[in-house]
Structure formats: C-alpha cells, structure tokens
MDTraj code that builds the backbone (N, CA, C; nanometers):
import mdtraj as md
import numpy as np

residues = "MET GLU VAL VAL ILE ASP TYR GLU TYR LEU THR GLY ALA LYS GLY GLU VAL ILE VAL LYS GLU ILE SER VAL ALA ALA LYS ASP ILE LEU HIS THR PHE HIS PHE ARG ASN PRO TYR PRO MET ASN PRO HIS GLY SER GLU GLU ASN GLY LEU ASN TRP ASP ASN ARG ILE VAL PRO TYR ASN LEU LEU GLU THR THR LEU SER GLU THR VAL ALA ARG TYR ALA HIS LEU TYR SER TYR GLY ALA GLN ASN CYS GLN TYR LEU SER GLY LEU ILE ASP ARG PRO VAL LEU ASN LEU GLU ASP PHE GLY CYS PRO ASN ARG HIS LYS LEU GLY".split()
xyz = np.array([
    [0.0851, -0.1101, 0.0081],
    [0.0101, 0.0049, -0.0146],
    [0.0781, 0.1224, -0.0063],
    [0.0296, 0.2419, -0.0552],
    [0.1022, 0.3427, -0.0886],
    [0.0377, 0.4740, -0.0355],
    [0.1121, 0.5759, -0.0184],
    [0.0524, 0.6888, 0.0723],
    [0.1436, 0.8046, 0.0107],
    [0.0801, 0.9266, 0.0021],
    [0.1246, 1.0576, -0.0415],
    [0.1418, 1.1346, 0.0424],
    [0.2535, 1.2118, 0.1076],
    [0.2319, 1.3135, 0.1955],
    [0.2857, 1.4400, 0.1400],
    [0.2015, 1.5521, 0.1892],
    [0.2366, 1.6821, 0.1636],
    [0.2252, 1.7601, 0.2787],
    [0.2884, 1.8878, 0.2700],
    [0.2862, 2.0038, 0.3735],
    [0.2815, 2.1230, 0.3449],
    [0.2389, 2.2154, 0.4319],
    [0.2717, 2.3655, 0.4021],
    [0.3492, 2.4073, 0.5418],
    [0.4266, 2.5104, 0.5016],
    [0.5391, 2.5488, 0.6175],
    [0.5648, 2.6993, 0.6147],
    [0.6163, 2.7223, 0.7132],
    [0.6753, 2.8741, 0.7180],
    [0.8287, 2.8273, 0.7523],
    [0.9213, 2.9344, 0.7100],
    [1.0239, 2.9412, 0.7544],
    [1.0529, 3.0025, 0.8866],
    [1.1123, 2.9360, 0.9828],
    [1.1303, 2.9986, 1.1335],
    [1.2502, 3.0997, 1.1569],
    [1.2570, 3.1574, 1.2684],
    [1.3637, 3.2702, 1.3026],
    [1.4966, 3.2222, 1.2822],
    [1.5231, 3.0913, 1.2662],
    [1.6585, 3.0301, 1.2651],
    [1.6682, 2.9490, 1.1180],
    [1.5803, 2.9847, 1.0327],
    [1.5927, 2.9103, 0.8953],
    [1.5493, 2.7931, 0.8837],
    [1.4718, 2.7383, 1.0193],
    [1.4190, 2.6133, 0.9813],
    [1.2833, 2.6143, 0.9281],
    [1.2344, 2.5004, 0.9048],
    [1.1051, 2.4440, 0.8654],
    [1.0107, 2.4124, 0.9614],
    [0.8973, 2.5326, 0.9672],
    [0.8052, 2.4918, 1.0794],
    [0.6606, 2.4679, 0.9926],
    [0.6356, 2.3110, 1.0117],
    [0.5288, 2.2616, 0.9585],
    [0.4033, 2.3567, 1.0190],
    [0.3134, 2.3847, 0.9210],
    [0.1763, 2.4371, 0.9921],
    [0.0679, 2.3218, 0.9599],
    [0.0741, 2.2585, 0.8564],
    [-0.0472, 2.1321, 0.8122],
    [0.0392, 2.0647, 0.7316],
    [-0.0033, 1.9230, 0.7692],
    [0.0578, 1.8093, 0.6888],
    [-0.0605, 1.7319, 0.6656],
    [-0.0713, 1.6641, 0.5429],
    [-0.1682, 1.5808, 0.4878],
    [-0.1050, 1.4527, 0.4354],
    [-0.2051, 1.3250, 0.4674],
    [-0.1393, 1.2090, 0.4125],
    [-0.2547, 1.1458, 0.3502],
    [-0.2438, 1.1393, 0.2177],
    [-0.3523, 1.0597, 0.1408],
    [-0.3066, 0.9228, 0.0634],
    [-0.4101, 0.8331, 0.1034],
    [-0.3843, 0.7017, 0.0450],
    [-0.5621, 0.6737, -0.0119],
    [-0.5573, 0.5524, -0.0653],
    [-0.6749, 0.5313, -0.1540],
    [-0.7856, 0.5407, -0.0409],
    [-0.8735, 0.6441, -0.0595],
    [-1.0297, 0.6413, 0.0203],
    [-1.0016, 0.6714, 0.1402],
    [-0.8654, 0.7372, 0.1769],
    [-0.8173, 0.8062, 0.3075],
    [-0.7455, 0.9322, 0.3142],
    [-0.7908, 1.0259, 0.3902],
    [-0.7437, 1.1302, 0.3651],
    [-0.6850, 1.1836, 0.5505],
    [-0.5904, 1.2108, 0.5741],
    [-0.5572, 1.2669, 0.7203],
    [-0.4968, 1.3988, 0.7036],
    [-0.5499, 1.4845, 0.7878],
    [-0.4874, 1.6228, 0.7961],
    [-0.4726, 1.6847, 0.9093],
    [-0.3524, 1.7426, 0.9661],
    [-0.3245, 1.7562, 1.0920],
    [-0.2692, 1.9009, 1.0951],
    [-0.3121, 1.9772, 1.1767],
    [-0.2912, 2.1219, 1.1768],
    [-0.1868, 2.1519, 1.3167],
    [-0.0633, 2.1903, 1.3054],
    [0.0282, 2.1989, 1.4092],
    [0.0416, 2.3403, 1.4946],
    [0.0596, 2.3613, 1.6216],
    [0.0622, 2.4645, 1.6841],
    [0.2048, 2.5270, 1.6693],
    [0.2257, 2.6496, 1.6708],
    [0.3567, 2.7096, 1.6772],
    [0.4719, 2.6390, 1.7667],
    [0.5636, 2.6110, 1.7119],
    [0.6588, 2.5727, 1.8182],
    [0.7366, 2.6438, 1.9432],
    [0.7018, 2.7829, 1.8900],
    [0.7704, 2.8765, 1.9702],
    [0.6867, 3.0190, 1.9662],
    [0.6641, 3.0992, 2.0348],
    [0.6019, 3.2230, 2.0370],
    [0.6424, 3.2828, 1.8984],
    [0.5163, 3.3090, 1.8297],
    [0.5604, 3.3795, 1.6967],
    [0.4513, 3.4836, 1.6662],
    [0.4911, 3.5623, 1.5721],
    [0.4058, 3.6878, 1.5341],
    [0.2892, 3.6181, 1.4714],
    [0.1436, 3.6561, 1.4971],
    [0.0405, 3.5817, 1.4295],
    [0.0734, 3.5693, 1.2864],
    [0.0276, 3.4690, 1.2220],
    [0.0426, 3.4442, 1.0654],
    [-0.0542, 3.3877, 1.0010],
    [-0.0927, 3.4190, 0.8986],
    [-0.2060, 3.3575, 0.8158],
    [-0.2016, 3.4006, 0.6660],
    [-0.2646, 3.3339, 0.6007],
    [-0.2807, 3.3727, 0.4365],
    [-0.4206, 3.3493, 0.3829],
    [-0.4443, 3.4620, 0.3047],
    [-0.5697, 3.4392, 0.2352],
    [-0.5740, 3.3412, 0.1126],
    [-0.4341, 3.3399, 0.0687],
    [-0.4114, 3.2449, -0.0541],
    [-0.4238, 3.0737, -0.0118],
    [-0.3718, 3.0412, 0.0880],
    [-0.3896, 2.9136, 0.1485],
    [-0.4914, 2.8688, 0.2672],
    [-0.5380, 2.9974, 0.3210],
    [-0.6423, 2.9723, 0.4303],
    [-0.5822, 2.9281, 0.5646],
    [-0.4533, 2.9251, 0.5909],
    [-0.4186, 2.8675, 0.6826],
    [-0.3850, 2.9900, 0.7700],
    [-0.3978, 2.9413, 0.9050],
    [-0.3798, 3.0421, 1.0246],
    [-0.3329, 2.9692, 1.1587],
    [-0.2846, 3.0598, 1.2403],
    [-0.2021, 2.9727, 1.3606],
    [-0.3421, 2.9518, 1.4647],
    [-0.4509, 3.0225, 1.4065],
    [-0.5762, 2.9858, 1.5211],
    [-0.6322, 2.8553, 1.4880],
    [-0.5993, 2.7949, 1.3553],
    [-0.6314, 2.6713, 1.3422],
    [-0.5883, 2.5471, 1.4059],
    [-0.4727, 2.5788, 1.4638],
    [-0.3692, 2.4615, 1.5095],
    [-0.4489, 2.3863, 1.6088],
    [-0.4217, 2.2547, 1.6083],
    [-0.4631, 2.1606, 1.7259],
    [-0.3499, 2.0857, 1.7739],
    [-0.2681, 2.0112, 1.6721],
    [-0.1577, 1.9215, 1.7414],
    [-0.0233, 1.9814, 1.8170],
    [0.0016, 1.9647, 1.9203],
    [0.1294, 2.0266, 1.9639],
    [0.2318, 2.0098, 1.8931],
    [0.3436, 2.0811, 1.8445],
    [0.4511, 2.0744, 1.7523],
    [0.5312, 1.9707, 1.7957],
    [0.5555, 1.9514, 1.9062],
    [0.6376, 1.8454, 1.9812],
    [0.5891, 1.7199, 1.9259],
    [0.4605, 1.7036, 1.8640],
    [0.4110, 1.5907, 1.8062],
    [0.4069, 1.5392, 1.7142],
    [0.4760, 1.6358, 1.6082],
    [0.4954, 1.6251, 1.4679],
    [0.5551, 1.4925, 1.4137],
    [0.6655, 1.4600, 1.4768],
    [0.7426, 1.3442, 1.4322],
    [0.6477, 1.1958, 1.4615],
    [0.5832, 1.2024, 1.5819],
    [0.5216, 1.0733, 1.6139],
    [0.3710, 1.0860, 1.5471],
    [0.3211, 1.1895, 1.5154],
    [0.2088, 1.1954, 1.4510],
    [0.2150, 1.1147, 1.2979],
    [0.2907, 1.1885, 1.2388],
    [0.3433, 1.1631, 1.0942],
    [0.3672, 0.9949, 1.0897],
    [0.4823, 0.9565, 1.1677],
    [0.5237, 0.8255, 1.1893],
    [0.4132, 0.7012, 1.1911],
    [0.3113, 0.7433, 1.2925],
    [0.2376, 0.6793, 1.3514],
    [0.1058, 0.6752, 1.2062],
    [0.0810, 0.7870, 1.1336],
    [-0.0027, 0.7830, 1.0631],
    [0.0309, 0.6837, 0.9058],
    [0.1679, 0.6706, 0.8827],
    [0.2243, 0.6231, 0.7531],
    [0.2672, 0.4758, 0.8293],
    [0.2566, 0.4410, 0.9394],
    [0.3358, 0.3246, 0.9664],
    [0.2792, 0.1978, 0.8977],
    [0.1874, 0.1753, 0.8700],
    [0.1205, 0.0736, 0.7788],
    [0.1360, 0.0690, 0.6242],
    [0.1846, 0.1743, 0.5899],
    [0.2093, 0.1935, 0.4433],
    [0.3471, 0.1353, 0.3945],
    [0.3809, 0.0524, 0.2953],
    [0.4929, 0.0266, 0.2699],
    [0.5826, 0.1234, 0.1727],
    [0.5082, 0.2043, 0.0921],
    [0.5512, 0.2946, -0.0232],
    [0.5216, 0.4308, 0.0475],
    [0.6112, 0.5380, 0.0496],
    [0.5672, 0.6689, 0.0918],
    [0.6074, 0.7658, -0.0242],
    [0.5279, 0.8558, -0.0633],
    [0.5674, 0.9474, -0.1677],
    [0.5584, 1.0823, -0.1324],
    [0.6075, 1.1771, -0.1939],
    [0.5956, 1.3351, -0.1684],
    [0.6276, 1.3566, -0.3197],
    [0.6019, 1.5300, -0.3445],
    [0.6362, 1.5811, -0.4826],
    [0.7639, 1.6808, -0.4242],
    [0.8639, 1.6649, -0.5044],
    [1.0047, 1.7344, -0.4791],
    [1.1123, 1.6604, -0.4254],
    [1.1986, 1.6933, -0.4495],
    [1.3400, 1.6115, -0.3755],
    [1.3750, 1.6981, -0.2272],
    [1.3213, 1.8050, -0.2420],
    [1.3740, 1.8841, -0.0922],
    [1.2434, 1.8450, 0.0099],
    [1.1401, 1.8104, -0.0491],
    [1.0318, 1.7651, 0.0682],
    [1.0564, 1.6227, 0.0968],
    [1.0729, 1.5359, 0.0100],
    [1.1261, 1.4091, 0.0393],
    [1.2337, 1.3999, 0.1181],
    [1.3431, 1.4690, 0.1057],
    [1.4560, 1.4863, 0.2120],
    [1.4045, 1.5078, 0.3355],
    [1.3198, 1.6142, 0.3375],
    [1.2762, 1.6611, 0.4737],
    [1.1877, 1.5724, 0.5404],
    [1.1103, 1.4940, 0.4530],
    [0.9990, 1.4039, 0.5390],
    [1.0922, 1.2622, 0.5945],
    [1.1870, 1.2439, 0.4881],
    [1.2763, 1.1578, 0.5223],
    [1.3423, 1.1306, 0.6505],
    [1.4084, 1.2412, 0.6612],
    [1.4868, 1.2798, 0.7534],
    [1.3714, 1.3033, 0.9293],
    [1.2616, 1.3542, 0.9038],
    [1.1809, 1.3537, 1.0027],
    [1.1176, 1.2157, 1.0590],
    [1.1055, 1.1164, 0.9654],
    [1.0409, 0.9923, 1.0289],
    [1.1319, 0.8874, 0.9966],
    [1.2662, 0.8918, 0.9739],
    [1.3557, 0.8147, 0.9298],
    [1.3114, 0.6816, 0.8504],
    [1.2433, 0.7127, 0.7179],
    [1.2122, 0.6173, 0.6567],
    [1.2194, 0.6965, 0.4909],
    [1.2511, 0.6145, 0.3926],
    [1.2579, 0.6414, 0.2685],
    [1.1159, 0.6916, 0.2050],
    [1.1206, 0.8536, 0.1502],
    [0.9949, 0.9005, 0.0988],
    [1.0425, 0.9043, -0.0472],
    [1.0005, 0.8658, -0.1517],
    [1.0036, 0.8683, -0.2780],
    [0.9573, 1.0003, -0.3498],
    [1.0328, 1.0143, -0.4434],
    [0.9999, 1.1746, -0.5240],
    [0.8903, 1.1298, -0.6250],
    [0.7829, 1.1749, -0.6317],
    [0.6629, 1.1598, -0.7477],
    [0.7150, 1.2122, -0.8774],
    [0.8117, 1.3168, -0.8763],
    [0.8688, 1.3710, -0.9922],
    [0.9658, 1.2642, -1.0871],
    [1.0038, 1.1613, -1.0021],
    [1.0733, 1.0632, -1.0751],
    [0.9968, 0.9754, -1.1302],
    [0.8452, 0.9895, -1.1093],
    [0.7906, 0.8652, -1.1617],
    [0.6912, 0.9514, -1.3026],
    [0.7274, 1.0810, -1.3054],
    [0.6544, 1.1478, -1.4313],
    [0.5212, 1.2305, -1.3680],
    [0.5135, 1.2295, -1.2468],
    [0.4041, 1.2833, -1.1916],
    [0.4195, 1.4299, -1.2212],
    [0.3180, 1.5085, -1.2541],
    [0.3100, 1.6741, -1.2823],
    [0.2923, 1.7343, -1.1353],
    [0.3533, 1.8552, -1.1434],
    [0.3357, 1.9203, -1.0423],
    [0.1804, 1.9613, -1.0007],
    [0.1368, 1.9710, -0.8785],
    [-0.0041, 1.9944, -0.8422],
    [-0.0341, 2.1136, -0.8993],
    [0.0247, 2.2041, -0.9155],
    [-0.0038, 2.3470, -0.9481],
    [-0.0412, 2.3355, -1.1325],
    [0.0225, 2.2516, -1.2084],
    [-0.0152, 2.2335, -1.3146],
    [-0.1187, 2.1289, -1.3566],
    [-0.1959, 2.0800, -1.2471],
    [-0.3144, 1.9773, -1.2773],
    [-0.4327, 2.0733, -1.2723],
    [-0.5248, 2.0386, -1.3786],
    [-0.6611, 2.1384, -1.4052],
    [-0.7455, 2.0894, -1.2849],
])
top = md.Topology()
chain = top.add_chain()
for i, resn in enumerate(residues, 1):
    res = top.add_residue(resn, chain, resSeq=i)
    for name in ("N", "CA", "C"):
        top.add_atom(name, md.element.get_by_symbol(name[0]), res)
traj = md.Trajectory(xyz[None], top)
C-alpha cells in the first residue's frame, strides 16, 4: 500500500522548516493535521492558503510521532519534490520517494 504526503510550512526565525499543516492521502483515506507553533511567533495567516495559527490543534512536539504513526502501515511513501522528500525522510527516518521521478506533474499544473 502506498501513501502521498504533502505539507505547508513557514521558515522559522533560525531558517528552519516549521510545518503548519501536513496531509497524508491514500486510497479512500485522507488525514490532515494542523500543528501549533513551536515557539512564540507573530500571528501569521494567508488568504491564499487559508492557513492561520488559530487553526492549530496538534502540539508541535508531536509532529514526528503523528506522522510516523499515520504512515506506519504503508509500505511506500511518496511526496513531490526532492527537498520535500529529504525533509520528510529525515523527520520519520523512512525513505520517501519523489513523485517527480515517476513523471507525476506538479500539483499546480493539474487542471
């Protein structure tokens, strides 16, 4: 079984990735998690993506555990873009394959 992982993030005060939302999609299943900010930050939101810190639910220190447990039963993990795959692989200590390598178009090019 396979699953696709995607996430929205901000760049933190030290240049680090701060995940705001992560989604895991498989056949007939979609999990989406909204994470609290990891440290005090100025309020942030975007009309473009609709994300806002007020939507946060999951404590940030549970990011790795939440993702690892969500994908545990899946044999093959995918994401789009080498940088995303590298970040996710490092986060959960499992290989995440790049959809670009399989000829999948960028989501922004899908109609």
